[in-house]
C-alpha positions in Angstrom: 161.9 32.6 216.5 165.5 33.7 217.3 166.0 35.6 220.6 166.5 39.3 220.1 169.3 41.0 222.0 170.9 44.0 220.1 169.7 43.5 216.5 166.0 43.6 216.0 166.2 43.9 212.2 163.2 46.2 212.4 165.3 49.1 211.0 166.7 47.2 208.0 164.5 49.1 205.7 165.2 52.6 207.0 162.4 52.9 209.6 162.4 52.9 213.4 159.7 52.7 216.1 158.9 55.6 218.4 157.9 54.9 222.0 154.3 55.0 221.1 154.7 52.2 218.5 154.5 54.5 215.4 157.0 53.6 212.7 158.9 56.6 211.1 161.8 57.0 208.8 165.2 56.9 210.6 165.9 60.4 209.3 162.6 61.8 210.7 163.3 65.1 212.5 162.1 63.7 215.9 164.6 60.8 215.6 167.3 63.3 214.6 166.6 65.4 217.7 166.8 62.5 220.2 169.7 60.9 218.3 171.6 64.2 218.7 170.8 64.2 222.4 172.1 60.7 222.5 175.4 61.9 221.0 175.5 64.7 223.5 175.0 62.3 226.3 177.9 60.2 225.1 180.2 63.3 225.3 178.9 64.0 228.8 179.8 60.5 229.7 183.3 60.9 228.3 183.7 64.1 230.4 182.6 62.1 233.4 185.2 59.4 232.6 187.9 62.1 232.6 186.5 64.0 235.6 188.5 63.8 238.9 186.1 65.8 241.1 183.5 63.7 242.9 180.8 66.4 243.2 181.1 67.3 239.5 181.1 63.5 238.5 177.9 63.0 240.5 176.3 66.0 238.7 177.4 64.7 235.3 176.0 61.2 236.1 172.7 62.9 237.1 172.7 64.9 233.9 173.3 61.7 231.8 170.3 60.1 233.5 168.1 63.2 232.8 169.2 63.1 229.2 168.0 59.5 229.0 164.6 60.6 230.3 164.6 63.4 227.8 165.3 61.1 224.9 162.5 58.8 226.0 160.2 61.8 226.2 161.2 63.0 222.8 160.7 59.5 221.4 157.1 59.7 222.7 157.2 56.9 225.3 153.7 57.2 226.9 153.6 58.8 230.3 157.3 59.9 230.3 157.3 63.7 231.1 160.0 66.1 230.1 162.6 66.5 232.9 162.3 69.6 235.1 164.1 72.6 233.7 164.4 74.2 237.1 166.9 71.4 238.0 169.2 72.6 235.2 168.8 76.2 236.2 169.7 75.3 239.8 173.0 73.9 238.6 173.8 77.0 236.5 173.0 79.2 239.6 175.2 77.0 241.8 178.1 77.2 239.3 177.8 81.0 239.1 178.1 81.2 242.9 181.2 78.9 242.9 183.1 80.4 239.9 181.8 84.0 240.0 179.7 85.3 237.1 182.4 87.4 235.4 182.4 86.8 231.6 185.6 85.6 230.0 186.5 83.8 226.9 187.2 80.1 227.4 189.7 77.8 225.7 188.0 74.4 225.4 191.2 72.5 225.9 192.1 73.6 229.4 191.3 70.1 230.7 190.2 66.8 229.2 186.9 66.8 231.0 186.3 70.4 230.2 187.1 69.8 226.5 184.7 66.9 226.4 182.0 69.1 227.9 182.6 71.8 225.3 182.1 69.1 222.6 178.9 68.1 224.4 177.8 71.7 224.6 178.2 72.1 220.8 176.2 68.9 220.2 173.5 70.2 222.6 173.3 73.4 220.5 172.9 71.3 217.3 170.1 69.4 219.0 168.5 72.7 219.8 168.8 73.9 216.1 167.0 70.7 215.1 164.4 70.8 217.8 163.3 74.4 216.9 161.9 73.0 213.7 159.6 70.6 215.7 158.8 73.4 218.1 157.7 75.8 215.3 155.4 73.1 213.8 153.9 72.4 217.3 155.3 68.9 217.3 157.3 69.7 220.4 156.0 71.3 223.5 157.4 74.5 224.9 158.8 72.9 228.0 160.6 70.3 226.0 162.1 72.9 223.7 163.1 75.1 226.6 164.8 72.1 228.3 166.9 71.4 225.2 167.7 75.1 225.0 168.9 75.2 228.6 170.9 71.9 228.2 173.8 73.7 226.5 173.8 76.3 229.2 174.2 73.8 232.0 176.9 71.9 230.1 178.8 75.1 229.6 178.4 75.9 233.3 179.7 72.4 234.2 182.8 73.0 232.0 183.5 76.3 233.7 183.1 74.6 237.1 185.5 71.8 236.3 188.1 74.1 234.9 187.7 76.5 237.8 188.3 73.6 240.3 191.2 72.4 238.3 192.8 75.8 238.3 192.3 76.2 242.1 193.9 72.8 242.7 196.9 73.6 240.5 197.4 76.9 242.3 197.3 75.1 245.7 199.7 72.4 244.4 202.1 75.1 243.3 201.7 77.4 246.3 205.0 76.2 247.9 207.2 77.2 245.0 
């Protein structure tokens, strides 16, 4: 038997395995949800690659790790719990204290990292729109759905934080003019 590395050939007929061993079509709604979270995670990674602030980079890396756990949870790996929503809420609260909580419209292209986060935010919202169907049919627990719902909030907050820090640094750099 050939050694498997990347290609398993198990999906060659349009099915994939969930973490519990169940085979489902690749377009199964559960696969669509965790696949969309995977896409979102890639955009968060792109934002981290552009990020020039160490504290925000660490937060983005942490978020990527949590999204990996979330995908495993959504893929029904036994014993893998949903990440803790209060951790996301703590980041949103922290950002509110740093940036102020005054509402303003945002242009997603103020920075490369901020723009990548805005793309991630919209992908997180798409994941939420898909996940609500699983939630309505009770195939997704409330904590899992709430976590996905809060994911776009925290990504938005992180984009605000990054752009806020960037604006502050630009003002400091131009303060001698």
